[in-house]
C-alpha positions in Angstrom: 19.3 156.7 243.1 21.4 155.1 245.8 22.9 151.8 245.0 20.6 148.8 245.7 17.4 150.8 245.7 16.5 149.7 242.2 16.7 146.0 243.1 14.4 146.7 246.1 11.8 148.3 243.8 11.9 145.4 241.3 11.4 142.9 244.2 8.4 144.9 245.6 6.7 145.0 242.1 7.1 141.3 241.7 5.5 140.5 245.1 2.6 142.8 244.3 1.8 140.9 241.0 2.0 137.6 242.8 -0.6 138.7 245.4 -3.3 139.4 242.8 -6.0 136.7 242.0 -5.6 135.0 238.7 -8.3 135.3 236.0 -8.5 131.5 235.6 -8.5 129.4 238.7 -5.6 127.0 238.9 -6.3 123.3 239.0 -6.7 122.2 242.7 -4.6 119.4 244.0 -6.0 116.2 245.6 -5.9 117.6 249.1 -7.8 120.7 248.2 -10.5 118.6 246.4 -10.8 116.3 249.4 -11.3 119.3 251.7 -13.9 120.8 249.4 -15.9 117.6 249.1 -15.8 116.7 252.8 -19.3 116.7 254.4 -20.3 119.6 256.4 -21.3 119.2 260.1 -25.0 120.0 260.1 -26.9 120.7 263.4 -29.4 118.0 264.4 -32.5 120.2 263.9 -31.4 121.1 260.4 -30.7 117.4 259.6 -34.2 116.4 260.7 -35.8 119.1 258.5 -33.8 117.9 255.5 -34.9 114.3 256.0 -38.5 115.3 255.9 -38.0 117.2 252.6 -36.2 114.3 251.2 -39.0 111.9 251.9 -41.5 114.4 250.5 -39.6 114.8 247.2 -38.5 111.3 246.5 -41.3 109.2 247.9 -43.8 109.0 245.1 -46.3 106.6 246.8 -48.5 107.3 249.7 -50.3 104.7 251.8 -54.0 105.0 252.4 -56.6 103.2 254.5 -59.9 103.3 252.7 -63.4 101.9 252.6 -64.4 100.7 249.1 -67.2 99.3 247.0 -66.2 96.8 244.3 -67.7 97.6 240.9 -65.9 95.2 238.6 -62.9 92.9 238.2 -61.0 92.4 234.9 -58.4 89.7 234.4 -54.9 91.2 234.0 -52.6 88.1 233.8 -52.7 84.4 234.6 -53.1 85.2 238.3 -53.8 88.9 238.7 -56.9 91.2 238.2 -57.6 94.9 237.9 -60.4 95.9 240.3 -62.4 99.0 239.8 -63.6 100.4 243.1 -65.5 103.4 244.4 -63.7 104.6 247.6 -64.8 107.0 250.4 -61.8 109.3 250.3 -60.4 109.0 246.7 -63.5 108.4 244.5 -63.1 106.1 241.6 -59.8 104.1 241.6 -58.4 101.0 239.9 -56.2 98.6 241.8 -53.9 95.8 240.7 -54.4 92.7 242.8 -51.8 90.0 242.4 -52.3 86.2 243.0 -56.1 86.3 243.0 -56.4 83.3 240.6 -53.9 81.1 242.3 -55.1 77.9 244.2 -53.9 79.2 247.6 -54.7 82.8 247.1 -55.2 85.0 250.2 -57.5 87.3 248.3 -60.0 85.2 246.4 -62.4 86.1 243.5 -65.3 85.8 245.8 -64.0 88.8 247.8 -64.1 90.9 244.7 -67.6 90.3 243.5 -69.8 93.2 242.5 -70.9 95.5 245.3 -68.8 93.8 247.9 -68.0 96.2 250.8 -64.3 96.4 251.7 -61.8 97.9 254.0 -58.5 98.2 252.1 -54.9 99.5 252.6 -53.3 100.6 249.3 -50.4 102.5 247.9 -51.2 105.5 245.7 -49.0 107.1 243.2 -49.9 110.5 242.0 -51.0 110.8 238.3 -51.1 107.0 238.0 -54.2 105.3 236.6 -53.4 101.9 238.3 -52.7 101.7 242.1 -51.4 98.7 244.2 -53.4 97.0 246.9 -51.6 96.0 250.1 -54.4 94.6 252.3 -58.1 93.8 251.9 -60.8 92.9 254.3 -64.5 92.2 253.5 -66.6 94.2 256.0 -69.5 93.8 256.5 -70.1 90.4 255.0 -73.3 90.4 252.9 -74.3 86.8 252.6 -77.1 87.1 250.0 -75.0 89.0 247.5 -72.4 86.3 247.9 -74.6 83.2 247.9 -77.8 84.0 246.0 -77.5 83.9 242.2 -80.4 86.4 241.8 -79.0 88.8 244.4 -75.6 88.5 242.7 -77.1 89.2 239.3 -78.9 92.3 240.6 -75.7 93.5 242.2 -73.8 93.1 239.0 -76.3 95.2 237.0 -76.4 97.9 239.7 -72.6 98.0 239.9 -72.3 98.3 236.1 -74.8 101.1 236.0 -73.1 102.9 238.9 -69.6 102.6 237.3 -70.8 103.9 233.9 -72.8 106.8 235.3 -70.6 108.0 238.2 -67.1 109.0 237.1 -65.9 111.1 240.1 -62.2 110.9 240.6 -62.6 113.2 243.6 -64.0 112.0 246.9 -67.7 112.1 247.6 -68.2 110.6 251.0 -71.9 111.5 251.2 -72.5 109.4 248.0 -70.3 106.6 249.3 -72.2 106.4 252.6 -75.6 106.5 250.8 -74.5 103.7 248.4 -73.3 101.6 251.4 -76.8 101.8 252.9 -78.4 100.9 249.5 -76.2 97.9 249.1 -77.1 96.6 252.6 -80.8 97.1 251.7 -80.3 95.1 248.5 -78.7 92.3 250.4 -81.6 92.1 252.9 -84.3 92.3 250.2 -86.5 89.3 249.4 -87.0 90.7 245.8 -83.6 91.8 244.5 -85.0 92.7 241.1 -87.4 95.3 242.5 -84.9 96.5 245.1 -82.3 96.9 242.3 -84.7 99.1 240.3 -85.5 101.1 243.4 -81.8 101.7 244.0 -81.2 102.8 240.4 -84.3 105.1 240.6 -82.9 106.8 243.7 -79.5 107.2 242.1 -80.9 109.6 239.5 -81.1 112.2 242.2 -77.3 112.0 242.8 -76.7 112.1 239.1 -78.8 115.2 238.6 -81.7 113.9 236.5 -84.3 112.7 239.0 -87.7 113.4 237.4 -89.6 116.1 239.2 -92.9 114.8 240.6 -94.6 118.1 241.4 -96.6 117.9 238.2 -97.4 114.2 238.4 -101.1 113.3 237.8 -102.6 109.9 237.1 -103.0 110.8 233.5 -99.6 112.4 233.0 -96.8 111.4 230.7 -93.2 111.1 231.7 -91.0 113.0 229.3 -87.7 111.2 229.5 -85.9 113.9 227.4 -86.8 116.7 229.9 -87.1 114.6 233.0 -90.6 116.0 233.8 -94.2 114.9 233.9 -96.5 116.5 231.3 -100.2 116.5 230.7 -99.8 116.2 226.9 -97.2 114.6 224.6 -95.3 116.3 221.8 -93.8 114.7 218.8 -90.1 115.4 219.5 -89.5 114.0 222.9 -89.0 110.5 224.3 -91.7 109.3 226.7 -91.9 106.4 229.1 -94.8 104.0 228.9 -98.0 104.8 230.9 -97.1 101.8 233.1 -93.7 103.2 234.0 -95.0 106.7 234.4 -97.6 105.5 237.0 -95.0 103.3 238.8 -92.3 106.0 239.0 -94.8 108.7 240.0 -95.9 106.6 243.0 -92.2 105.8 243.8 -91.2 109.4 243.8 -93.9 110.2 246.3 -93.4 107.3 248.7 -89.8 106.1 248.1 -91.2 102.6 247.4 -93.2 100.9 244.8 -96.9 100.0 245.3 -97.3 96.4 246.3 -100.1 95.8 243.8 -98.1 97.6 241.0 -94.5 96.4 241.1 -92.1 97.4 238.3 -90.7 94.9 235.7 -89.1 94.8 232.3 -90.8 97.8 230.8 -89.8 99.9 233.8 -86.2 98.7 233.4 -86.1 99.6 229.7 -87.5 103.1 230.3 -85.1 103.7 233.2 -82.1 102.7 231.1 -83.3 105.1 228.4 -83.4 107.9 231.0 -79.8 107.0 232.0 -78.7 107.0 228.3 -80.3 110.4 227.6 -78.9 112.2 230.6 -75.6 110.5 231.4 -73.1 111.2 228.5 -71.4 108.1 227.3 -73.6 105.7 229.3 -73.7 102.2 227.8 -76.0 99.4 228.8 -74.7 96.8 231.2 -73.5 93.6 229.6 -75.6 91.5 232.1 -78.8 93.5 231.5 -80.6 90.9 229.3 -79.8 88.1 231.8 -81.1 90.3 234.6 -84.3 91.1 232.7 -85.1 87.4 232.0 -84.0 85.8 235.2 -84.7 88.4 238.0 -87.6 90.4 236.6 -90.6 88.1 236.2 -93.1 90.9 235.5 -93.5 92.9 232.3 
């Protein structure tokens, strides 16, 4: 080997080893970290798309404008209440309303009475049982339900029955619009007791247990257990009184009660039995006894 060639071979071998990637990455210095963490320049259209995704992922509340029917209000704190409402787009919902019981409250307890019709703006959080109310407007204003004690008591019973029997979390706009019309009719009625019974009788069709009137005869019996009219009675079923059978049979044919045979307390009791039999978990309204004695003058 010529002189000096060995040294050249050793130098070349050393450079070859230095050029290979190490098995463990060396610790970067400050400047390399600063360069790695520097923000990338993102084109405008990509930045806009990322912003939309960010809002979708991290914003857990959505704002909704809804129409609503007040069903009940429950005290929550010294100044706040929880209001149960039936809405047009989101079904049954509960809202926390702050400051209602303060002296200078913007939203007053009178605006949250049973069957009050509202237009609301609310924040909704998915999988939350309690939502927050932003704005509230009474529309239309129903004066009799607000001012007449008898109308208010009838509305309270109807609202309690509706809230106990209808448990739809999903929207049912057809039922909402129907209920709106019924509430306006109750407000305009001169006899809120009879109109309240008519409303609850019509509601059975939406709930799926409206008695079938095709077999109704003057001497028939109303089988509450089966929801049908029968010519004879058996010993194992619940039957309405002959008076209720006659009154309901007429109502199902005419969508109104006979002027000379208006319903009263017995009809109410039989109707509540029908609700209890066919609506699982249905409990009687707390204001039922007061409604029976003050609003329904007939037996």
